[in-house]
Z-matrix of the N, CA and C atoms (Angstrom, degrees):
N
C 1 1.428
C 2 1.568 1 110.05
N 3 1.305 2 118.07 1 152.16
C 4 1.436 3 124.42 2 176.66
C 5 1.484 4 113.37 3 -72.77
N 6 1.255 5 113.09 4 150.29
C 7 1.469 6 121.56 5 173.90
C 8 1.525 7 113.00 6 -92.16
N 9 1.268 8 117.15 7 127.09
C 10 1.526 9 117.02 8 -176.53
C 11 1.523 10 115.87 9 -97.54
N 12 1.320 11 118.26 10 133.60
C 13 1.486 12 119.03 11 178.97
C 14 1.605 13 104.86 12 -82.80
N 15 1.342 14 110.88 13 -178.10
C 16 1.500 15 120.04 14 -176.80
C 17 1.499 16 108.55 15 -67.43
N 18 1.246 17 121.26 16 -33.50
C 19 1.539 18 120.96 17 -174.40
C 20 1.550 19 106.22 18 -75.18
N 21 1.345 20 118.04 19 -40.93
C 22 1.364 21 121.87 20 179.47
C 23 1.559 22 113.91 21 -66.53
N 24 1.261 23 118.54 22 -39.03
C 25 1.404 24 122.50 23 173.88
C 26 1.568 25 110.33 24 -68.54
N 27 1.225 26 121.23 25 -42.03
C 28 1.455 27 125.44 26 179.38
C 29 1.530 28 106.61 27 -63.28
N 30 1.349 29 121.33 28 -42.59
C 31 1.427 30 118.88 29 -177.89
C 32 1.519 31 111.07 30 -69.80
N 33 1.330 32 116.69 31 -35.32
C 34 1.477 33 114.74 32 -179.33
C 35 1.576 34 109.83 33 -70.80
N 36 1.281 35 117.70 34 -40.64
C 37 1.412 36 119.13 35 -179.52
C 38 1.547 37 118.00 36 -66.52
N 39 1.340 38 108.55 37 -38.93
C 40 1.480 39 114.70 38 177.05
C 41 1.510 40 106.93 39 -69.85
N 42 1.219 41 123.89 40 -43.58
C 43 1.456 42 127.94 41 179.38
C 44 1.391 43 108.72 42 -54.34
N 45 1.370 44 122.75 43 -51.34
C 46 1.388 45 130.34 44 -178.59
C 47 1.536 46 108.13 45 -58.85
N 48 1.281 47 118.60 46 -47.30
C 49 1.382 48 125.27 47 -170.99
C 50 1.517 49 112.99 48 -59.28
N 51 1.459 50 115.48 49 -33.84
C 52 1.404 51 120.36 50 -177.25
C 53 1.501 52 112.57 51 -100.87
N 54 1.397 53 114.49 52 0.04
C 55 1.454 54 118.89 53 179.34
C 56 1.489 55 115.52 54 83.38
N 57 1.326 56 116.09 55 17.17
C 58 1.506 57 121.02 56 174.92
C 59 1.540 58 111.60 57 -75.21
N 60 1.236 59 116.24 58 -34.57
C 61 1.469 60 124.62 59 -179.27
C 62 1.566 61 105.70 60 -116.07
N 63 1.293 62 115.36 61 119.64
C 64 1.333 63 128.08 62 178.83
C 65 1.476 64 116.77 63 -127.06
N 66 1.330 65 116.46 64 141.27
C 67 1.602 66 120.78 65 169.90
C 68 1.388 67 111.66 66 -107.30
N 69 1.299 68 119.36 67 136.60
C 70 1.475 69 124.48 68 179.53
C 71 1.459 70 114.41 69 166.34
N 72 1.288 71 128.24 70 -120.30
C 73 1.360 72 130.09 71 173.17
C 74 1.574 73 112.22 72 -140.65
N 75 1.383 74 116.10 73 116.37
C 76 1.408 75 119.91 74 -170.64
C 77 1.535 76 108.15 75 -132.28
N 78 1.201 77 121.60 76 134.05
C 79 1.458 78 125.80 77 174.40
C 80 1.581 79 106.96 78 -91.53
N 81 1.320 80 111.15 79 120.90
C 82 1.530 81 124.69 80 -179.29
C 83 1.536 82 107.32 81 -82.59
N 84 1.450 83 111.63 82 167.74
C 85 1.508 84 121.93 83 167.12
C 86 1.519 85 112.87 84 -48.61
N 87 1.350 86 110.91 85 -43.59
C 88 1.554 87 117.12 86 -176.27
C 89 1.527 88 114.25 87 -71.02
N 90 1.370 89 115.09 88 -4.02
C 91 1.437 90 121.22 89 -179.45
C 92 1.502 91 114.90 90 82.06
N 93 1.252 92 118.51 91 5.49
C 94 1.494 93 125.90 92 173.74
C 95 1.478 94 108.67 93 -82.72
N 96 1.316 95 117.09 94 141.07
C 97 1.465 96 122.51 95 169.88
C 98 1.430 97 113.39 96 -93.16
N 99 1.352 98 111.97 97 113.08
C 100 1.458 99 122.50 98 -166.54
C 101 1.530 100 107.78 99 -99.64
N 102 1.343 101 124.52 100 144.19
C 103 1.394 102 131.01 101 174.35
C 104 1.468 103 116.32 102 -75.65
N 105 1.427 104 113.77 103 -5.15
C 106 1.417 105 116.20 104 -178.46
C 107 1.564 106 108.10 105 -154.02
N 108 1.281 107 113.57 106 161.91
C 109 1.484 108 119.20 107 -177.61
C 110 1.561 109 109.31 108 -146.39
N 111 1.295 110 113.80 109 143.85
C 112 1.540 111 119.27 110 -179.44
C 113 1.511 112 105.25 111 -128.97
N 114 1.402 113 116.73 112 123.62
C 115 1.364 114 124.62 113 177.17
C 116 1.551 115 106.28 114 -118.48
N 117 1.392 116 115.61 115 95.62
C 118 1.479 117 117.02 116 177.75
C 119 1.507 118 115.56 117 -64.05
N 120 1.304 119 119.70 118 -15.29
C 121 1.437 120 122.55 119 -179.61
C 122 1.549 121 111.00 120 -68.79
N 123 1.276 122 119.40 121 -18.56
C 124 1.484 123 122.71 122 171.52
C 125 1.444 124 117.64 123 -83.17
N 126 1.305 125 122.31 124 -3.71
C 127 1.399 126 127.40 125 -179.19
C 128 1.707 127 102.69 126 -84.15
N 129 1.260 128 115.03 127 78.48
C 130 1.487 129 122.30 128 -161.82
C 131 1.522 130 115.07 129 -132.08
N 132 1.297 131 115.14 130 22.93
C 133 1.487 132 115.90 131 177.00
C 134 1.534 133 106.11 132 -122.70
N 135 1.276 134 115.98 133 164.24
C 136 1.533 135 120.46 134 -178.97
C 137 1.499 136 107.29 135 -64.31
N 138 1.340 137 121.89 136 -47.49
C 139 1.457 138 119.04 137 177.83
C 140 1.466 139 115.67 138 -60.05
N 141 1.220 140 118.87 139 -41.07
C 142 1.566 141 122.58 140 178.79
C 143 1.515 142 107.08 141 -63.70
N 144 1.302 143 118.52 142 -47.49
C 145 1.382 144 120.57 143 -172.23
C 146 1.619 145 111.38 144 -70.16
N 147 1.297 146 110.90 145 -30.23
C 148 1.536 147 115.43 146 170.70
C 149 1.526 148 111.81 147 -58.67
N 150 1.399 149 114.10 148 -49.41
C 151 1.375 150 119.56 149 -179.72
C 152 1.520 151 115.89 150 -65.17
N 153 1.407 152 111.23 151 -36.70
C 154 1.592 153 114.75 152 177.04
C 155 1.488 154 110.10 153 -71.63
N 156 1.372 155 119.26 154 -45.49
C 157 1.494 156 121.03 155 177.44
C 158 1.436 157 111.73 156 -56.88
N 159 1.289 158 119.19 157 -44.09
C 160 1.465 159 124.25 158 177.47
C 161 1.492 160 112.75 159 -59.29
N 162 1.306 161 115.07 160 -41.09
C 163 1.518 162 117.71 161 -177.47
C 164 1.505 163 110.08 162 -73.29
N 165 1.432 164 116.77 163 -42.48
C 166 1.456 165 113.64 164 171.42
C 167 1.506 166 117.63 165 -55.18
N 168 1.352 167 113.39 166 -47.77
C 169 1.426 168 121.32 167 179.23
C 170 1.445 169 118.08 168 -60.54
N 171 1.281 170 116.97 169 -39.84
C 172 1.453 171 124.32 170 177.35
C 173 1.617 172 111.58 171 -69.05
N 174 1.350 173 113.01 172 -35.12
C 175 1.455 174 117.42 173 -174.97
C 176 1.551 175 104.81 174 -76.88
N 177 1.324 176 119.25 175 -44.94
C 178 1.483 177 123.49 176 176.66
C 179 1.522 178 111.18 177 -61.79
N 180 1.219 179 122.78 178 -43.56
C 181 1.472 180 125.42 179 -179.85
C 182 1.542 181 111.08 180 -63.49
N 183 1.337 182 113.53 181 -42.67
C 184 1.484 183 117.11 182 -179.32
C 185 1.532 184 108.87 183 -71.91
N 186 1.329 185 121.16 184 -39.55
C 187 1.483 186 122.05 185 175.13
C 188 1.433 187 113.30 186 -59.62
N 189 1.344 188 121.42 187 -34.66
C 190 1.537 189 121.01 188 -178.85
C 191 1.505 190 110.57 189 -67.56
N 192 1.388 191 123.16 190 -15.94
C 193 1.312 192 126.78 191 174.11
C 194 1.492 193 121.39 192 -112.55
N 195 1.396 194 107.83 193 11.27
C 196 1.532 195 116.43 194 -174.54
C 197 1.524 196 106.91 195 -86.59
N 198 1.373 197 116.07 196 179.60
C 199 1.452 198 121.66 197 175.80
C 200 1.533 199 105.67 198 -131.16
N 201 1.286 200 121.97 199 120.48
C 202 1.523 201 123.00 200 -18.32
C 203 1.468 202 117.16 201 -63.09
N 204 1.344 203 117.26 202 148.75
C 205 1.407 204 121.34 203 -175.08
C 206 1.421 205 115.33 204 -88.02
N 207 1.386 206 117.05 205 155.84
C 208 1.334 207 129.33 206 169.07
C 209 1.640 208 107.37 207 -68.34
N 210 1.333 209 120.17 208 126.38
C 211 1.495 210 112.46 209 -179.88
C 212 1.474 211 114.14 210 -68.78
N 213 1.379 212 113.16 211 157.57
C 214 1.555 213 114.79 212 -179.28
C 215 1.521 214 110.44 213 -64.70
N 216 1.342 215 117.55 214 158.70
C 217 1.460 216 121.15 215 -176.39
C 218 1.401 217 109.47 216 -146.15
N 219 1.340 218 115.66 217 166.17
C 220 1.500 219 123.08 218 -176.54
C 221 1.509 220 109.00 219 -109.66
N 222 1.334 221 117.47 220 -39.49
C 223 1.437 222 126.43 221 -162.32
C 224 1.480 223 108.24 222 -134.20
N 225 1.373 224 116.61 223 136.88
C 226 1.527 225 120.72 224 169.58
C 227 1.598 226 103.86 225 -99.68
N 228 1.427 227 113.29 226 131.30
C 229 1.399 228 118.36 227 176.09
C 230 1.544 229 110.56 228 -107.50
N 231 1.318 230 119.64 229 118.91
C 232 1.380 231 125.36 230 177.62
C 233 1.522 232 111.98 231 -108.57
N 234 1.285 233 121.40 232 106.92
C 235 1.531 234 122.67 233 -177.81
C 236 1.514 235 109.87 234 -64.40
N 237 1.368 236 113.32 235 143.86
C 238 1.496 237 122.24 236 176.61
C 239 1.599 238 104.20 237 -66.26
N 240 1.382 239 110.38 238 144.29
C 241 1.417 240 124.98 239 -1.44
C 242 1.606 241 108.23 240 -108.98
N 243 1.317 242 115.48 241 -36.43
C 244 1.503 243 116.05 242 -172.49
C 245 1.456 244 114.30 243 -54.96
N 246 1.387 245 119.65 244 -37.70
C 247 1.476 246 119.25 245 -175.36
C 248 1.445 247 116.39 246 -79.06
N 249 1.380 248 118.70 247 -0.84
C 250 1.567 249 119.11 248 -176.71
C 251 1.518 250 107.41 249 -66.88
N 252 1.324 251 120.59 250 -52.50
C 253 1.350 252 125.65 251 -177.44
C 254 1.571 253 112.56 252 -62.82
N 255 1.366 254 111.23 253 -36.25
C 256 1.431 255 115.50 254 178.91
C 257 1.554 256 117.94 255 -68.88
N 258 1.404 257 109.90 256 -36.26
C 259 1.494 258 114.28 257 170.17
C 260 1.432 259 114.45 258 -66.49
N 261 1.353 260 118.51 259 -40.25
C 262 1.432 261 115.53 260 175.10
C 263 1.484 262 119.24 261 -61.54
N 264 1.388 263 114.11 262 -35.78
C 265 1.452 264 121.72 263 -178.59
C 266 1.538 265 107.02 264 -73.51
N 267 1.270 266 119.15 265 -39.81
C 268 1.491 267 122.37 266 176.59
C 269 1.557 268 109.32 267 -56.87
N 270 1.397 269 115.76 268 -51.00
C 271 1.478 270 116.37 269 -175.14
C 272 1.501 271 109.99 270 -65.28
N 273 1.384 272 116.51 271 -37.08
C 274 1.539 273 119.65 272 178.22
C 275 1.529 274 110.39 273 -62.61
N 276 1.361 275 119.65 274 -44.74
C 277 1.453 276 121.97 275 -176.79
C 278 1.460 277 112.97 276 -73.11
N 279 1.376 278 115.93 277 -33.61
C 280 1.453 279 119.18 278 173.84
C 281 1.560 280 112.50 279 -60.02
N 282 1.240 281 118.52 280 -36.99
C 283 1.446 282 123.71 281 177.41
C 284 1.455 283 110.27 282 -76.12
N 285 1.379 284 120.40 283 -48.33
C 286 1.427 285 118.54 284 -176.48
C 287 1.553 286 113.56 285 -71.41
N 288 1.277 287 118.58 286 -39.75
C 289 1.463 288 119.43 287 -172.89
C 290 1.516 289 117.57 288 -100.45
N 291 1.383 290 111.59 289 -15.77
C 292 1.492 291 115.27 290 -174.45
C 293 1.613 292 114.46 291 -129.70
N 294 1.413 293 111.44 292 3.65
C 295 1.514 294 116.88 293 179.27
C 296 1.534 295 112.73 294 55.54
N 297 1.286 296 115.35 295 37.82
C 298 1.428 297 120.18 296 -177.83
C 299 1.564 298 106.74 297 -120.31
N 300 1.374 299 113.54 298 111.92
C 301 1.475 300 117.58 299 -172.98
C 302 1.559 301 108.45 300 -95.64
N 303 1.282 302 118.32 301 114.81
C 304 1.470 303 119.44 302 174.17
C 305 1.594 304 108.18 303 -141.56
N 306 1.331 305 114.37 304 155.76
C 307 1.380 306 119.46 305 178.51
C 308 1.555 307 114.69 306 -85.28
N 309 1.321 308 119.29 307 178.12
C 310 1.401 309 122.83 308 175.18
C 311 1.526 310 109.98 309 -142.00
N 312 1.301 311 113.93 310 148.92
C 313 1.470 312 120.39 311 -177.85
C 314 1.505 313 106.22 312 -146.19
N 315 1.446 314 110.90 313 158.73
C 316 1.391 315 116.48 314 177.27
C 317 1.562 316 109.87 315 -146.13
N 318 1.267 317 121.65 316 174.29
C 319 1.445 318 122.72 317 -178.58
C 320 1.475 319 111.52 318 -111.11
N 321 1.287 320 119.00 319 158.14
C 322 1.496 321 124.30 320 170.62
C 323 1.572 322 105.81 321 -96.19
N 324 1.328 323 110.03 322 150.65
C 325 1.408 324 112.76 323 178.88
C 326 1.563 325 114.67 324 -70.87
N 327 1.316 326 112.79 325 -28.42
C 328 1.487 327 122.27 326 175.49
C 329 1.535 328 109.47 327 -128.05
N 330 1.258 329 114.87 328 138.52
C 331 1.517 330 118.70 329 -179.57
C 332 1.540 331 111.80 330 -63.99
N 333 1.353 332 113.27 331 138.50
C 334 1.483 333 115.62 332 -178.26
C 335 1.568 334 107.81 333 -90.55
N 336 1.345 335 110.70 334 129.14
C 337 1.463 336 112.35 335 -174.81
C 338 1.564 337 115.38 336 -105.24
N 339 1.431 338 114.68 337 27.02
C 340 1.413 339 121.23 338 173.78
C 341 1.541 340 107.76 339 -145.39
N 342 1.329 341 117.92 340 173.95
C 343 1.451 342 118.37 341 -179.26
C 344 1.429 343 111.31 342 63.67
N 345 1.306 344 116.80 343 -135.83
C 346 1.561 345 121.43 344 175.69
C 347 1.535 346 111.54 345 -69.64
N 348 1.302 347 119.38 346 -22.51
C 349 1.448 348 121.04 347 -177.96
C 350 1.424 349 113.38 348 67.98
N 351 1.391 350 113.84 349 -174.18
C 352 1.397 351 121.68 350 175.05
C 353 1.519 352 114.82 351 85.52
N 354 1.295 353 112.50 352 -176.11
C 355 1.499 354 120.79 353 179.73
C 356 1.473 355 114.94 354 -111.30
N 357 1.366 356 117.66 355 -9.14
C 358 1.414 357 119.14 356 -178.52
C 359 1.575 358 114.31 357 -103.00
N 360 1.280 359 116.24 358 150.03
C 361 1.471 360 119.17 359 -179.92
C 362 1.564 361 107.84 360 -135.54
N 363 1.244 362 118.03 361 145.05
C 364 1.471 363 126.10 362 177.13
C 365 1.552 364 111.62 363 97.18
N 366 1.414 365 114.00 364 -143.16
C 367 1.392 366 119.70 365 -177.36
C 368 1.479 367 110.26 366 -58.25
N 369 1.366 368 119.83 367 136.87
C 370 1.482 369 120.49 368 176.27
C 371 1.516 370 107.56 369 -64.07
N 372 1.331 371 115.07 370 142.99
C 373 1.507 372 119.45 371 176.40
C 374 1.562 373 112.37 372 -104.92
N 375 1.278 374 118.55 373 -12.78
C 376 1.506 375 122.82 374 -171.20
C 377 1.633 376 102.94 375 -66.49
N 378 1.381 377 111.70 376 123.67
C 379 1.388 378 113.34 377 178.03
C 380 1.496 379 116.42 378 81.86
N 381 1.340 380 114.62 379 -1.00
C 382 1.502 381 121.82 380 -179.53
C 383 1.445 382 111.59 381 -102.05
N 384 1.362 383 114.73 382 159.68
C 385 1.441 384 126.93 383 171.81
C 386 1.549 385 105.96 384 -86.77
N 387 1.304 386 118.66 385 125.86
C 388 1.471 387 118.56 386 -169.86
C 389 1.522 388 109.81 387 -123.20
N 390 1.320 389 114.00 388 135.52
C 391 1.464 390 117.12 389 171.79
C 392 1.558 391 105.63 390 -106.73
N 393 1.370 392 114.29 391 126.05
C 394 1.456 393 121.43 392 177.05
C 395 1.522 394 111.75 393 -82.72
N 396 1.308 395 121.48 394 125.33
C 397 1.401 396 125.24 395 174.24
C 398 1.516 397 116.93 396 -110.48
N 399 1.265 398 117.96 397 130.87
C 400 1.414 399 121.08 398 176.69
C 401 1.542 400 112.99 399 -143.33
N 402 1.307 401 116.99 400 172.87
C 403 1.418 402 122.48 401 -170.22
C 404 1.628 403 107.19 402 -92.27
N 405 1.356 404 116.61 403 -82.25
C 406 1.470 405 117.38 404 -170.07
C 407 1.608 406 105.69 405 -115.39
N 408 1.344 407 111.83 406 136.47
C 409 1.482 408 112.19 407 178.81
C 410 1.609 409 107.45 408 -126.57
N 411 1.337 410 110.16 409 130.97
C 412 1.491 411 115.13 410 178.63
C 413 1.497 412 105.04 411 -115.48
N 414 1.353 413 118.92 412 -66.15
C 415 1.436 414 125.79 413 -176.01
C 416 1.562 415 108.54 414 -98.69
N 417 1.319 416 118.50 415 -11.95
C 418 1.446 417 119.49 416 -178.11
C 419 1.573 418 116.71 417 79.08
N 420 1.254 419 115.55 418 6.75
C 421 1.468 420 120.92 419 177.58
C 422 1.463 421 114.79 420 -51.93
N 423 1.347 422 115.63 421 -54.35
C 424 1.467 423 122.65 422 178.20
C 425 1.391 424 115.23 423 -57.55
N 426 1.346 425 119.80 424 -46.00
C 427 1.460 426 122.24 425 -177.74
C 428 1.482 427 110.20 426 -67.05
N 429 1.283 428 118.81 427 -36.68
C 430 1.459 429 120.24 428 174.52
C 431 1.439 430 114.14 429 -59.63
N 432 1.366 431 119.47 430 -42.57
C 433 1.472 432 125.37 431 171.46
C 434 1.395 433 111.81 432 -53.07
N 435 1.416 434 118.32 433 -49.18
C 436 1.410 435 119.80 434 -175.62
C 437 1.587 436 112.73 435 -63.57
N 438 1.322 437 111.03 436 -40.05
C 439 1.497 438 116.58 437 173.67
C 440 1.477 439 112.58 438 -53.89
N 441 1.316 440 116.27 439 -49.14
C 442 1.470 441 121.13 440 177.22
C 443 1.530 442 114.80 441 -60.60
N 444 1.325 443 119.07 442 -39.26
C 445 1.534 444 122.10 443 176.21
C 446 1.480 445 111.16 444 -67.01
N 447 1.226 446 117.14 445 -43.53
C 448 1.583 447 118.68 446 -179.33
C 449 1.565 448 106.73 447 -64.02
N 450 1.221 449 114.43 448 -46.42
C 451 1.534 450 114.97 449 -176.18
C 452 1.574 451 109.28 450 -70.35
N 453 1.220 452 117.01 451 -31.97
C 454 1.525 453 116.25 452 175.69
C 455 1.600 454 112.07 453 -65.35
N 456 1.364 455 113.13 454 -25.76
C 457 1.503 456 112.68 455 177.50
C 458 1.435 457 115.20 456 -96.58
N 459 1.360 458 114.43 457 14.02
C 460 1.441 459 118.83 458 173.64
C 461 1.534 460 117.07 459 91.32
N 462 1.370 461 115.09 460 16.70
C 463 1.468 462 117.42 461 -178.43
C 464 1.480 463 108.78 462 -103.43
N 465 1.344 464 116.01 463 154.91
C 466 1.440 465 121.80 464 -179.51
C 467 1.585 466 107.26 465 -103.94
N 468 1.362 467 117.26 466 110.39
C 469 1.458 468 120.96 467 -177.45
C 470 1.661 469 105.43 468 -75.59
N 471 1.225 470 118.21 469 119.11
C 472 1.428 471 117.71 470 179.08
C 473 1.492 472 112.07 471 -109.98
N 474 1.301 473 119.58 472 -1.48
C 475 1.487 474 120.88 473 -178.19
C 476 1.460 475 113.97 474 -179.60
N 477 1.298 476 120.29 475 176.52
C 478 1.486 477 125.68 476 176.90
C 479 1.463 478 106.26 477 -145.88
N 480 1.343 479 112.00 478 149.95
C 481 1.529 480 117.96 479 172.46
C 482 1.484 481 109.61 480 -131.65
N 483 1.227 482 118.24 481 132.78
C 484 1.499 483 124.99 482 -178.62
C 485 1.524 484 112.85 483 -119.05
N 486 1.368 485 114.78 484 150.54
C 487 1.366 486 121.68 485 174.80
C 488 1.578 487 112.83 486 -74.19
N 489 1.414 488 108.27 487 -47.78
C 490 1.485 489 115.15 488 -178.14
C 491 1.442 490 110.66 489 -139.17
N 492 1.319 491 117.37 490 125.85
C 493 1.460 492 125.49 491 170.95
C 494 1.557 493 107.26 492 -98.76
N 495 1.306 494 116.51 493 118.00
C 496 1.396 495 116.74 494 -178.60
C 497 1.564 496 111.91 495 -78.29
N 498 1.352 497 113.94 496 -3.94
C 499 1.531 498 117.98 497 172.80
C 500 1.548 499 112.18 498 58.44
N 501 1.371 500 115.03 499 37.10
C 502 1.477 501 117.26 500 179.02
C 503 1.635 502 102.66 501 -101.62
N 504 1.389 503 109.13 502 160.06
C 505 1.457 504 117.40 503 175.55
C 506 1.566 505 107.30 504 -57.66
N 507 1.384 506 112.78 505 137.02
C 508 1.554 507 118.79 506 -178.39
C 509 1.474 508 111.69 507 -79.03
N 510 1.352 509 111.99 508 -179.84
C 511 1.386 510 120.56 509 -176.98
C 512 1.531 511 118.05 510 -53.83
N 513 1.354 512 118.33 511 -33.01
C 514 1.341 513 123.55 512 177.55
C 515 1.544 514 116.43 513 -75.81
N 516 1.305 515 112.78 514 -11.59
C 517 1.438 516 119.96 515 173.33
C 518 1.565 517 116.50 516 90.56
N 519 1.232 518 119.29 517 -42.47
C 520 1.533 519 121.77 518 -176.08
C 521 1.536 520 113.33 519 -91.68
N 522 1.313 521 120.54 520 -23.35
C 523 1.504 522 122.27 521 176.15
C 524 1.431 523 115.68 522 -115.47
N 525 1.265 524 117.68 523 160.31
C 526 1.526 525 122.23 524 176.84
C 527 1.475 526 106.00 525 -64.50
N 528 1.417 527 116.77 526 163.19
C 529 1.402 528 123.38 527 177.46
C 530 1.439 529 106.39 528 -64.07
N 531 1.324 530 121.15 529 -47.22
C 532 1.452 531 124.43 530 179.80
C 533 1.456 532 116.73 531 -49.91
N 534 1.324 533 112.94 532 -45.81
C 535 1.532 534 119.81 533 179.13
C 536 1.567 535 109.82 534 -65.65
N 537 1.422 536 117.30 535 -38.42
C 538 1.469 537 114.04 536 175.96
C 539 1.397 538 112.76 537 -68.21
N 540 1.397 539 126.42 538 -37.44
C 541 1.365 540 124.61 539 176.99
C 542 1.530 541 114.74 540 -68.89
N 543 1.491 542 115.33 541 -32.35
C 544 1.344 543 119.73 542 173.76
C 545 1.541 544 112.10 543 -61.12
N 546 1.317 545 114.01 544 -37.08
C 547 1.464 546 118.67 545 176.06
C 548 1.458 547 115.68 546 -61.56
N 549 1.382 548 119.59 547 -35.95
C 550 1.384 549 126.08 548 177.11
C 551 1.598 550 110.19 549 -71.88
N 552 1.312 551 120.27 550 -26.06
C 553 1.312 552 122.38 551 -174.20
C 554 1.571 553 117.00 552 -104.95
N 555 1.358 554 113.78 553 0.82
C 556 1.467 555 115.39 554 173.13
C 557 1.532 556 114.25 555 111.95
N 558 1.327 557 122.88 556 1.14
C 559 1.469 558 125.61 557 168.95
C 560 1.390 559 119.29 558 126.00
N 561 1.317 560 118.09 559 -168.49
C 562 1.484 561 123.49 560 -170.58
C 563 1.520 562 105.60 561 -66.19
N 564 1.383 563 114.77 562 141.50
C 565 1.427 564 126.47 563 175.41
C 566 1.515 565 114.74 564 97.13
N 567 1.335 566 117.80 565 -1.70
C 568 1.481 567 124.68 566 179.13
C 569 1.427 568 112.72 567 -89.32
N 570 1.353 569 119.98 568 -12.10
C 571 1.540 570 122.88 569 177.15
C 572 1.441 571 106.48 570 -122.19
N 573 1.342 572 121.89 571 128.05
C 574 1.442 573 124.65 572 169.19
C 575 1.450 574 111.61 573 -127.37
N 576 1.353 575 115.38 574 158.55
C 577 1.472 576 119.89 575 -176.49
C 578 1.528 577 106.51 576 -137.75
N 579 1.372 578 110.72 577 147.94
C 580 1.432 579 118.13 578 172.39
C 581 1.573 580 113.78 579 -73.18
N 582 1.395 581 110.87 580 -52.80
C 583 1.467 582 123.18 581 -172.32
C 584 1.609 583 110.03 582 -121.63
N 585 1.226 584 118.75 583 142.31
C 586 1.464 585 123.20 584 168.55
C 587 1.605 586 106.90 585 -122.48
N 588 1.324 587 111.00 586 165.50
C 589 1.423 588 115.76 587 175.11
C 590 1.497 589 113.53 588 -56.58
N 591 1.304 590 118.75 589 -33.08
C 592 1.496 591 123.14 590 179.44
C 593 1.560 592 109.34 591 -64.11
N 594 1.244 593 115.67 592 -36.92
C 595 1.483 594 118.02 593 177.90
C 596 1.490 595 116.01 594 -66.82
N 597 1.394 596 116.10 595 -34.63
C 598 1.446 597 120.80 596 169.40
C 599 1.521 598 113.80 597 -65.61
N 600 1.294 599 118.04 598 -38.06
C 601 1.403 600 120.13 599 175.56
C 602 1.544 601 112.04 600 -68.08
N 603 1.321 602 115.59 601 -33.66
C 604 1.489 603 119.11 602 177.09
C 605 1.573 604 110.82 603 -65.48
N 606 1.355 605 114.67 604 -42.83
C 607 1.389 606 118.68 605 174.74
C 608 1.454 607 117.74 606 -58.45
N 609 1.353 608 113.06 607 -44.86
C 610 1.422 609 122.33 608 177.22
C 611 1.626 610 111.52 609 -55.38
N 612 1.413 611 112.57 610 -47.80
C 613 1.377 612 122.69 611 -178.34
C 614 1.628 613 111.69 612 -61.52
N 615 1.274 614 109.21 613 -42.75
C 616 1.576 615 116.55 614 -178.74
C 617 1.520 616 108.18 615 -64.74
N 618 1.346 617 118.20 616 -30.73
C 619 1.495 618 120.02 617 -171.04
C 620 1.552 619 109.34 618 -101.71
N 621 1.371 620 118.52 619 8.11
C 622 1.424 621 123.19 620 174.34
C 623 1.500 622 116.06 621 70.35
N 624 1.300 623 115.15 622 22.80
C 625 1.525 624 121.89 623 177.69
C 626 1.440 625 111.84 624 -85.68
N 627 1.308 626 119.43 625 73.16
C 628 1.435 627 123.36 626 -167.47
C 629 1.494 628 113.18 627 -73.22
N 630 1.292 629 120.40 628 -38.61
C 631 1.355 630 122.49 629 -174.32
C 632 1.658 631 108.44 630 -66.44
N 633 1.314 632 117.65 631 -39.72
C 634 1.442 633 122.46 632 176.62
C 635 1.483 634 112.60 633 -69.15
N 636 1.305 635 111.57 634 -36.29
C 637 1.550 636 119.14 635 179.61
C 638 1.563 637 108.72 636 -68.13
N 639 1.300 638 117.29 637 -35.47
C 640 1.533 639 116.37 638 -179.80
C 641 1.510 640 110.47 639 -69.94
N 642 1.369 641 114.60 640 -38.49
C 643 1.475 642 117.24 641 175.14
C 644 1.494 643 114.54 642 -60.03
N 645 1.344 644 112.72 643 -41.50
C 646 1.536 645 122.11 644 175.53
C 647 1.492 646 109.56 645 -56.51
N 648 1.360 647 114.10 646 -54.67
C 649 1.449 648 115.60 647 -176.01
C 650 1.486 649 113.33 648 -66.20
N 651 1.243 650 122.53 649 -31.47
C 652 1.394 651 123.16 650 173.70
C 653 1.522 652 114.76 651 -63.37
N 654 1.408 653 115.84 652 -44.04
C 655 1.389 654 122.09 653 171.22
C 656 1.518 655 113.03 654 -58.35
N 657 1.316 656 115.97 655 -43.84
C 658 1.407 657 121.23 656 177.86
C 659 1.521 658 112.34 657 -56.45
N 660 1.306 659 113.70 658 -43.58
C 661 1.524 660 118.31 659 -176.41
C 662 1.547 661 106.68 660 -64.21
N 663 1.380 662 120.00 661 -34.94
C 664 1.442 663 122.33 662 -177.10
C 665 1.474 664 117.13 663 -80.81
N 666 1.333 665 117.47 664 -39.08
C 667 1.473 666 124.22 665 -173.43
C 668 1.523 667 112.55 666 -125.11
N 669 1.201 668 124.51 667 -4.68
C 670 1.469 669 121.56 668 -176.20
C 671 1.477 670 112.98 669 -69.02
N 672 1.320 671 115.16 670 143.30
C 673 1.578 672 119.69 671 177.58
C 674 1.583 673 101.22 672 -87.16
N 675 1.263 674 113.87 673 118.50
C 676 1.472 675 116.82 674 -178.90
C 677 1.535 676 115.19 675 -84.19
N 678 1.286 677 114.55 676 2.00
C 679 1.526 678 118.24 677 -173.46
C 680 1.552 679 108.22 678 -115.02
N 681 1.280 680 117.24 679 34.23
C 682 1.494 681 120.42 680 -172.20
C 683 1.501 682 113.94 681 -76.07
N 684 1.343 683 114.54 682 -23.84
C 685 1.509 684 116.01 683 -175.16
C 686 1.534 685 112.42 684 -81.88
């Protein structure tokens, strides 16, 4: 089982306290019946956003100095709607806790036809190196859409950061979703995550929640991507 750091523990516990992370039986968009569900829309209090922003910032800062390293970037892009507040918090905590000054941007669901117009809000992405931020990734459909949007606006997507990687086989079937997205972005190190399914299983094991752990392990045997490292 994986070892959890203080940010991962805090994120799991805050998420469970507000009902954002639940264990049980949930039907996903894919049609699979999952033993857990994560709803980032419920991460909506100051205390929770502080924990979330700190976790994003610490993960990004560490990844910039890892091997292989996350490439340097200028702007964090958080797709509407759930990731807008997460991108803002990540940019704030990167500045406050890691002395890293970056902008943040997000998209509109519909293009604005008056005022400044367009579909993008916040820091300009044209000609900038952009880090895409998102909450939960299963098949990677949303993050691929974000990459396309940023590129269409003239930005260079250099990486992605996720709150939770479900570690399930990706759209192409043979590889994990993260490996597929890394392929789009130029290779290993370009996608980082705060939590993975294995971290949730470790937390359950450490807290003696054996029935929930058993269901997670069974789901992992059926759908887990075994090549995620």
